[in-house]
NUVEX-688378 format. One record per residue: residue number from 1; residue in three letters; x, y, z of N, C-alpha, C in turn. Coordinates in steps of 0.05 Angstrom, whole numbers. Last residue first. Layout:
<sites>
setor guba n.c1 n.c2 n.c3 ca.c1 ca.c2 ca.c3 c.c1 c.c2 c.c3
NUM ALA X Y Z X Y Z X Y Z $
...
</sites>
This chain:
<sites>
setor guba n.c1 n.c2 n.c3 ca.c1 ca.c2 ca.c3 c.c1 c.c2 c.c3
179 VAL 279 149 90 269 143 54 279 166 44 $
178 LYS 278 152 132 303 141 124 295 147 89 $
177 LEU 236 180 143 257 197 141 275 177 127 $
176 TYR 204 138 135 189 165 116 220 174 132 $
175 ASP 211 101 189 219 93 156 221 116 133 $
174 LYS 209 135 226 233 131 220 233 116 187 $
173 GLU 155 142 226 168 174 224 189 160 218 $
172 SER 133 79 193 127 95 220 150 119 204 $
171 LEU 119 45 144 106 57 157 110 77 183 $
170 ILE 151 11 88 141 43 109 121 52 119 $
169 PHE 182 -44 75 159 -27 91 161 -9 104 $
168 THR 225 -68 68 218 -41 51 196 -31 60 $
167 ASP 235 -116 104 249 -88 126 241 -64 101 $
166 PRO 200 -148 83 187 -135 105 210 -111 113 $
165 ASN 182 -179 17 211 -161 35 198 -149 64 $
164 ARG 138 -188 10 156 -204 2 189 -188 20 $
163 PHE 101 -143 25 114 -175 44 126 -189 38 $
162 ASP 137 -82 6 117 -108 3 120 -132 21 $
161 GLY 124 -1 3 132 -32 9 119 -62 -6 $
160 HIS 112 32 -15 109 34 6 116 7 16 $
159 ILE 111 20 -75 131 47 -65 133 46 -37 $
158 LYS 111 -26 -115 100 -18 -82 120 -1 -74 $
157 TYR 102 -15 -186 119 -18 -168 104 -2 -144 $
156 ILE 94 -57 -232 78 -52 -213 99 -47 -192 $
155 TYR 106 -65 -300 122 -63 -276 96 -48 -261 $
154 ASN 109 -52 -355 97 -74 -346 109 -78 -321 $
153 LYS 170 -18 -375 142 -28 -376 138 -52 -363 $
152 ALA 217 33 -372 200 11 -355 173 8 -368 $
151 GLY 251 68 -398 236 45 -421 229 28 -392 $
150 SER 249 110 -363 233 114 -398 222 89 -407 $
149 ASN 252 77 -302 262 90 -320 243 100 -352 $
148 LEU 264 37 -256 245 53 -265 253 72 -276 $
147 THR 303 8 -245 292 -9 -267 257 11 -271 $
146 ARG 311 30 -195 331 40 -209 319 27 -241 $
145 LEU 276 7 -153 272 37 -170 296 39 -190 $
144 ASP 305 -47 -143 282 -41 -164 281 -21 -174 $
143 ASP 353 -25 -120 352 -42 -144 326 -50 -159 $
142 ILE 329 5 -80 342 18 -93 350 4 -119 $
141 SER 261 -21 -56 293 -27 -61 308 -3 -81 $
140 ASN 212 -21 -63 221 1 -58 252 -4 -53 $
139 GLY 193 -77 -117 184 -71 -83 191 -35 -87 $
138 LYS 148 -104 -170 168 -92 -150 172 -79 -133 $
137 GLU 106 -143 -199 117 -130 -175 145 -120 -167 $
136 ILE 99 -140 -272 116 -157 -250 115 -131 -223 $
135 PHE 45 -171 -317 60 -147 -302 77 -156 -276 $
134 VAL 7 -194 -366 26 -197 -340 48 -168 -341 $
133 ILE -65 -196 -369 -47 -183 -362 -24 -180 -351 $
132 GLU -110 -232 -353 -83 -240 -370 -65 -222 -379 $
131 LYS -140 -211 -325 -148 -206 -350 -120 -218 -367 $
130 ASN -128 -232 -277 -153 -241 -286 -157 -233 -318 $
129 ASN -79 -199 -281 -80 -224 -272 -100 -238 -280 $
128 LEU -101 -138 -252 -89 -155 -289 -74 -178 -298 $
127 TYR -116 -157 -214 -134 -143 -230 -128 -160 -256 $
126 ARG -74 -178 -177 -94 -191 -184 -116 -184 -202 $
125 LYS -46 -123 -181 -38 -156 -191 -60 -173 -198 $
124 LEU -86 -102 -143 -74 -86 -166 -68 -114 -194 $
123 GLU -75 -124 -99 -108 -128 -114 -105 -111 -152 $
122 SER -34 -141 -68 -34 -146 -89 -56 -136 -109 $
121 ASP -29 -85 -15 -37 -106 -20 -38 -110 -44 $
120 TYR -8 -40 7 9 -59 13 -19 -88 -7 $
119 ASN -3 20 -31 -14 -7 -22 -3 -27 -16 $
118 THR 12 56 -65 25 65 -46 8 32 -28 $
117 THR 39 45 -138 26 43 -116 37 48 -83 $
116 LEU 55 56 -202 61 58 -179 36 56 -151 $
115 TYR 55 22 -264 27 29 -244 54 39 -221 $
114 VAL 67 27 -327 77 22 -299 63 36 -279 $
113 LYS 29 29 -379 58 26 -376 71 13 -343 $
112 ILE -34 22 -400 -14 31 -382 15 17 -375 $
111 PRO -81 27 -424 -62 14 -437 -36 31 -424 $
110 TRP -138 6 -376 -124 21 -392 -102 8 -403 $
109 ASP -154 -33 -351 -171 -35 -380 -147 -18 -394 $
108 THR -148 -14 -300 -130 -39 -305 -145 -48 -339 $
107 ILE -178 16 -283 -154 27 -289 -127 1 -306 $
106 ILE -227 -17 -284 -226 5 -306 -195 8 -317 $
105 SER -222 -45 -243 -235 -52 -264 -224 -34 -289 $
104 TYR -217 -13 -202 -194 -23 -210 -199 -36 -241 $
103 ILE -264 11 -199 -244 22 -207 -226 11 -217 $
102 GLU -292 -29 -181 -303 -21 -210 -275 0 -219 $
101 SER -282 -85 -146 -274 -55 -144 -275 -43 -172 $
100 HIS -312 -136 -104 -298 -112 -130 -305 -90 -126 $
99 THR -275 -142 -34 -301 -140 -55 -292 -132 -81 $
98 PRO -229 -194 -8 -237 -167 -23 -267 -158 -32 $
97 LYS -230 -215 54 -237 -219 25 -255 -197 4 $
96 ILE -167 -223 95 -185 -204 80 -201 -225 55 $
95 LYS -138 -253 119 -163 -258 122 -183 -239 106 $
94 GLY -84 -232 101 -97 -256 87 -123 -262 93 $
93 PHE -82 -179 124 -88 -171 103 -105 -202 82 $
92 ALA -63 -206 179 -98 -193 179 -103 -189 142 $
91 GLU -19 -231 155 -36 -250 174 -67 -242 170 $
90 GLU 15 -176 154 16 -194 137 -7 -215 135 $
89 LEU 6 -150 207 -12 -138 172 -9 -170 154 $
88 ILE 39 -191 226 20 -185 246 -4 -173 223 $
87 SER 91 -184 189 77 -202 194 45 -206 211 $
86 VAL 96 -132 206 86 -145 190 85 -164 187 $
85 ILE 112 -134 260 102 -121 255 90 -122 233 $
84 SER 157 -173 261 138 -178 272 113 -162 260 $
83 GLY 201 -137 228 186 -166 222 159 -173 225 $
82 LYS 212 -101 263 190 -91 230 170 -120 226 $
81 GLY 205 -110 334 216 -107 308 193 -103 284 $
80 PHE 180 -85 388 170 -112 371 190 -121 344 $
79 ARG 197 -28 401 192 -53 414 192 -82 400 $
78 GLU 202 -10 351 227 -10 365 228 -27 386 $
77 GLU 150 -18 329 179 -25 314 203 -33 322 $
76 ALA 120 11 364 110 -12 350 136 -28 342 $
75 PHE 147 68 354 137 56 382 139 17 376 $
74 ASP 129 82 302 154 86 310 161 64 348 $
73 PHE 74 73 303 87 54 288 124 53 295 $
72 PHE 63 115 340 55 90 346 71 70 326 $
71 GLN 79 160 308 100 151 331 87 124 340 $
70 LEU 44 160 258 73 144 258 82 145 279 $
69 PHE -6 163 281 7 137 279 27 141 271 $
68 LYS 5 217 305 9 200 325 15 166 309 $
67 GLU 10 233 248 24 250 265 32 222 289 $
66 PRO -54 227 237 -31 204 227 -2 216 241 $
65 ASP -109 220 272 -70 237 270 -55 222 264 $
64 ASN -157 195 287 -150 195 253 -131 222 248 $
63 LYS -182 178 330 -179 205 323 -164 214 298 $
62 GLU -182 116 320 -205 136 322 -199 159 312 $
61 TRP -128 93 330 -140 100 308 -169 112 295 $
60 LEU -120 94 386 -114 116 372 -130 120 341 $
59 ASN -149 58 419 -171 73 410 -159 102 390 $
58 ALA -97 66 461 -117 46 452 -136 68 447 $
57 TYR -43 80 470 -47 74 446 -82 62 441 $
56 ARG -47 90 524 -33 115 515 -41 108 476 $
55 GLU -68 51 545 -86 63 549 -72 87 530 $
54 GLN -19 8 539 -42 3 524 -60 33 530 $
53 ILE 20 30 569 27 39 540 -4 29 517 $
52 ASN 5 16 616 -2 53 609 3 61 576 $
51 THR 2 -31 617 -17 -14 619 -21 13 606 $
50 GLU 57 -48 561 44 -47 598 17 -33 592 $
49 CYS 41 -104 516 51 -83 532 41 -75 556 $
48 GLU 14 -150 500 50 -160 513 54 -127 523 $
47 SER -29 -145 486 -32 -159 504 -1 -161 513 $
46 HIS -25 -102 430 -25 -93 466 -23 -111 487 $
45 ILE -9 -132 389 11 -128 399 0 -119 433 $
44 GLY -50 -142 358 -30 -158 352 -13 -149 376 $
43 GLU -82 -93 364 -87 -112 368 -75 -130 366 $
42 TYR -40 -53 342 -45 -46 368 -57 -71 372 $
41 VAL -46 -73 279 -17 -74 296 -22 -69 328 $
40 ILE -100 -57 271 -94 -91 266 -69 -91 285 $
39 LYS -96 0 281 -120 -18 293 -109 -41 303 $
38 VAL -68 14 241 -56 23 271 -70 -5 289 $
37 LEU -94 -5 193 -69 -16 205 -59 -12 230 $
36 GLY -139 37 207 -141 9 208 -123 -4 208 $
35 GLY -114 87 195 -115 78 221 -125 51 228 $
34 TRP -99 73 137 -81 77 158 -86 73 187 $
33 THR -160 26 127 -143 52 121 -114 56 133 $
32 PRO -155 -43 99 -153 -22 113 -139 8 107 $
31 PHE -199 -68 52 -173 -70 56 -174 -52 75 $
30 GLY -240 -69 18 -243 -74 50 -219 -83 62 $
29 THR -246 -36 -27 -248 -64 -29 -252 -81 -5 $
28 GLY -230 17 -19 -262 4 -23 -266 -18 -33 $
27 VAL -182 7 -3 -200 8 25 -234 9 4 $
26 SER -161 12 -49 -170 -24 -43 -178 -14 -6 $
25 ILE -170 62 -67 -178 43 -90 -184 13 -71 $
24 GLY -138 97 -32 -169 92 -30 -183 77 -48 $
23 SER -88 88 -31 -96 69 -15 -132 66 -18 $
22 GLY -65 99 -106 -71 98 -73 -88 88 -60 $
21 VAL -30 90 -158 -53 94 -147 -42 80 -112 $
20 LEU -6 128 -214 -5 133 -192 -31 119 -175 $
19 ILE 12 119 -281 -14 119 -256 -3 114 -227 $
18 ILE 43 135 -334 52 112 -315 22 128 -285 $
17 SER 35 117 -404 30 127 -382 35 118 -351 $
16 ASP 29 100 -456 60 112 -440 53 128 -419 $
15 GLY -5 86 -487 3 66 -487 34 72 -460 $
14 GLN -42 121 -517 -22 123 -529 1 99 -518 $
13 SER -83 135 -481 -89 106 -506 -67 107 -526 $
12 ILE -75 173 -454 -74 151 -437 -79 133 -461 $
11 ILE -82 215 -485 -53 206 -477 -58 174 -463 $
10 GLU -141 213 -497 -116 211 -525 -91 213 -503 $
9 VAL -165 221 -454 -166 194 -462 -141 186 -482 $
8 PHE -151 273 -442 -143 252 -416 -138 227 -441 $
7 LYS -176 290 -482 -150 303 -489 -134 276 -467 $
6 ARG -228 283 -468 -225 275 -498 -186 274 -500 $
5 ASP -230 315 -425 -237 283 -415 -227 268 -446 $
4 PHE -222 366 -439 -209 349 -425 -207 323 -425 $
3 ARG -275 369 -476 -247 374 -481 -227 364 -470 $
2 ASP -311 365 -429 -309 344 -455 -283 346 -470 $
1 MET -299 412 -397 -304 387 -390 -290 364 -408 $
</sites>
């Protein structure tokens, strides 16, 4: 194990690494799980849905069935529009007061050249900014992803989308199929 750790540190220390940051780190700071996203959107739209729709999706987040989550987001996007769904999420995220993350602290100390993240929040950028390390957030548009190459440096690619461009959000089955 010690040999792996030394080799890992050696590789990271070269400053040529790309790291994938998943939602687990942000969940630890207070941001929602995928099921939590379903609950937020459901609470934002349920009063405008018929009773049978409310019954179908009530407590869906507790069942932890990602296939059903995709179906729910397909329904929500078709019925209310992606912009409305993203607005509901953006408002909810704006109310979250994230707690400290030791993991974010550690990974933003490493000499990483590019971060890929599936997170909608901007905690990674906030930690880098607090350390006065300049990284630019990019989304998952074709133009943004074209800049992801061996020369890319100091970028955070938000591969599941970004609040700045609601059309790039990946939530529903349709979104995943489109990508």
